MITORKOL-802735 format. One line per field, with one value per residue (C-alpha): residue number from 1; x, y, z. Coordinates in steps of 0.001 Angstrom, whole numbers, plus 500000, padded with zeros to 6 digits. Each point is the difference from the previous one (the first is absolute). Example, Ala and Ser with C-alpha at 12.3 -4.5 7.8 and 13.67 -1.06 7.14 Angstrom:
nr	(1	2)
u	(512300	501370)
v	(495500	503440)
w	(507800	499340)
//
This chain:
nr	(1	2	3	4	5	6	7	8	9	10	11	12	13	14	15	16	17	18	19	20	21	22	23	24	25	26	27	28	29	30	31	32	33	34	35	36	37	38	39	40	41	42	43	44	45	46	47	48	49	50	51	52	53	54	55	56	57	58	59	60	61	62	63	64	65	66	67	68	69	70	71	72	73	74	75	76	77	78	79	80	81	82	83	84	85	86	87	88	89	90	91	92	93	94	95	96	97	98	99	100	101	102	103	104	105	106	107	108	109	110	111	112	113	114	115	116	117	118	119	120	121	122	123	124	125	126	127	128	129	130	131	132	133	134	135	136	137	138	139	140	141	142	143	144	145	146	147	148	149	150	151	152	153	154	155	156	157	158	159	160	161	162	163	164	165	166	167	168	169	170	171	172	173	174	175	176	177	178	179	180	181	182	183	184	185	186	187	188	189	190	191	192	193	194	195	196	197	198	199	200	201	202	203	204	205	206	207	208	209	210	211	212	213	214	215	216	217	218	219	220	221	222	223	224	225	226	227	228	229	230	231	232	233	234	235	236	237	238	239	240	241	242	243	244	245	246	247	248	249	250	251	252	253	254	255	256	257	258	259	260	261	262	263	264	265	266	267	268	269	270)
u	(525478	499507	498822	497638	498508	499592	498260	497792	499071	499082	497804	498403	499254	498209	497857	499266	499127	497472	498532	499666	498321	497653	499035	501543	502435	499726	502836	501607	499373	501782	503045	500049	499550	502866	502299	498850	500346	503436	501417	498416	500985	503276	501345	498237	500292	497583	498447	498985	498703	497825	498367	499310	498596	497627	498624	499668	498463	497592	498833	499494	497963	497876	499255	498133	498293	496207	500405	496268	499319	502683	498915	498039	502898	502470	498153	501374	503627	502176	501302	498850	501645	502086	502958	501900	503569	498928	498383	502963	502507	497776	499869	503338	502203	501085	500982	502214	501520	500844	501618	502138	500937	500981	502669	501065	500075	502883	499288	500589	497630	497823	499461	499172	497431	498425	499607	498415	497516	499102	499258	497968	497917	499439	498948	497846	498219	499240	498846	497873	498450	499240	498449	497913	498762	499248	498418	498784	497552	498253	499243	496366	500366	500270	503357	500451	502147	503200	499941	496400	498519	497208	498553	501028	499460	502172	503133	500075	503553	500747	497317	500980	498198	500777	500501	502296	502068	500269	501149	502480	501538	500071	501686	502769	500400	500445	502823	501663	499684	501484	502812	500781	499986	502357	502555	501979	497917	497811	496727	497730	501674	499892	496378	498938	502012	498172	496599	500504	501586	497261	497138	501504	500655	496518	498364	502111	498836	496400	500758	501543	497088	497533	501844	502398	499498	498244	496413	497558	496210	497728	496943	498124	500445	500244	502987	503511	502852	503753	499417	500195	497691	497298	499017	496745	502058	499417	502866	500214	500781	502449	498350	502863	503716	503136	500071	503331	499256	498723	499603	503402	501757	497899	501106	503654	499903	498194	502511	502804	498232	499588	503686	501024	497719	501530	503530	499153	498642	503049	502360	498126	500702	503615)
v	(488814	497541	497283	502432	501145	496404	499089	503063	499042	496473	501077	502761	497566	497653	502763	501614	496641	499312	503499	499620	496617	501500	502770	502868	500924	500372	498860	503436	500326	496711	501169	503296	498304	497613	502946	501978	497018	499029	503514	500745	496721	499598	503514	501145	496753	497479	502519	502148	496905	499034	503451	499888	496503	501124	502720	497764	496995	502016	502177	496961	498215	503052	500602	496670	500619	500454	500736	499900	502706	502238	499536	503260	502032	498202	501314	503438	498855	500219	496449	496844	497787	498292	502391	500980	501254	503622	499203	497869	502750	502664	498033	498178	501738	502797	497473	498072	503292	500871	496578	500768	503442	498500	498018	502490	503259	500016	500884	498973	498731	503120	499700	496319	500805	502665	497585	497427	502367	501397	496438	499370	503103	499040	496451	501313	502358	497481	497511	502579	501253	496504	498914	503187	499363	496306	500210	503597	499262	497589	502777	500265	503775	501800	501638	503737	502012	500909	503594	501000	497346	499386	496476	498127	496552	497123	499774	503696	501318	502191	498436	499045	498176	499277	496323	500743	502423	497518	497114	502236	500841	496279	499157	502531	498916	496372	500925	502107	497287	497316	502355	500608	496279	499192	502767	501539	503196	500771	498133	502813	502628	497777	499043	503641	500969	497339	500972	503732	499482	497634	502145	503208	498440	498498	503345	501737	497320	500919	503713	499565	497788	502711	502858	499312	496346	499659	498883	499240	499923	497458	501783	496725	498690	503519	499041	501318	497556	499719	498143	501530	497219	499178	496406	500553	500572	503755	502383	502302	503702	501903	501326	501470	499711	500084	497772	498370	499424	496425	497762	498337	503374	501032	496833	500658	503639	499208	497263	502566	502184	497032	499186	503581	500098	496778	501339	503334	498230	497725	502988	501826	497094	499482)
w	(498040	497130	502391	501727	496680	498860	503239	499700	496450	501089	502895	497919	497183	502403	501520	496637	498464	502756	499666	496229	500450	502598	497561	501963	497213	496244	497751	499982	503732	500647	498029	501902	503367	499267	499254	503051	502323	498719	500320	503383	501639	498109	500577	503148	501921	501420	502394	497037	498252	502974	500119	496273	500425	502763	497772	496972	501743	502152	497101	497766	502668	500772	496316	499986	503347	499584	496291	499344	502587	498489	496376	499765	501400	497729	496945	500809	500069	496919	500486	501741	502590	497296	500210	496855	499713	500496	503340	501071	499254	501586	503259	500071	497466	502313	502667	497585	498824	503614	500401	496951	501364	503354	498150	497327	501967	502511	503597	503573	502624	499906	496242	500375	502691	497779	497068	502277	501627	496584	498974	503160	499316	496376	500879	502846	497597	497280	502639	501792	496770	498710	503297	500085	496465	500439	503463	500085	497190	502372	502492	501083	500126	496629	499261	499948	497617	501806	498700	500766	502270	497479	499999	496849	498523	501165	497851	499103	499685	503008	502160	503551	502788	503664	499185	497073	502077	502853	497816	498183	503380	500825	496703	500523	503610	498952	497631	502696	502641	497758	498964	503670	500798	497139	500609	502891	499831	503043	499561	501180	497804	496934	500616	500362	496911	497997	501375	499401	496607	498868	501252	498576	496618	499887	500791	497344	497561	500833	499713	496555	499009	500984	498277	497138	499013	496641	500500	497174	499750	498341	498574	499577	503567	501432	502105	500406	499483	499506	496724	496531	498839	502526	500737	498138	496855	499839	499250	503002	500004	502224	503137	502022	500719	497883	496942	500862	503691	500122	503036	499578	500158	502999	501794	499205	501144	503234	500823	499665	502557	502340	499681	500790	503061	501336	499477	501632	503078	500217	499768	502754	502325	498984)
//
């Protein structure tokens, strides 16, 4: 176990160092990512580490893809593409916690399978949601609010588009396919579990964003935003949602749902 944790720390340090140099992580985000990577890879095993790596590398690359075209939408987001420790824990913290539970909580083969499929669903969700955010904002068709179908501005919390939904399904499917290729589990079942888990979690993320996530309003720019202080420098005022429900918590809750959906599907086939 010591050798595995040391190896995990080394590989995580290399990846995190490159991401920090590339500008994908802040200082606190780099520290959080190093912890998440070490625990996930070191305790869960290399298969878990590969799935985490796919999410992290793909999301980092997509955050820099056509940045200029996504600048207007990014103004609505609470944080930029340079992820801090809160974003890292919201997206990867649950996965590392599951890796820890898989070692600490005793159980046989069934319990081990449950931990793994929970992890697959969580990674599928954060991948699906990130892909939907980074690529969905490039959709030629305006998004619609998931609760009412009303057309909203690009980047609005709770807004969904056909492109965003499609890429979220693709992101979850990728995680499921890789999980199936790296493990003895049936490839088709694992792929579908990842796709369903990722899509479900991503849609729940949009639902929470449209209903209970705290959204603010800038009276100067006349725009809603996730920021307490708008980019124009104006202090925003609460528009809707619960005060404690920020985007990081929305991401964490939706990933739990995605994990549970993946486990439920795997149990139905067992």
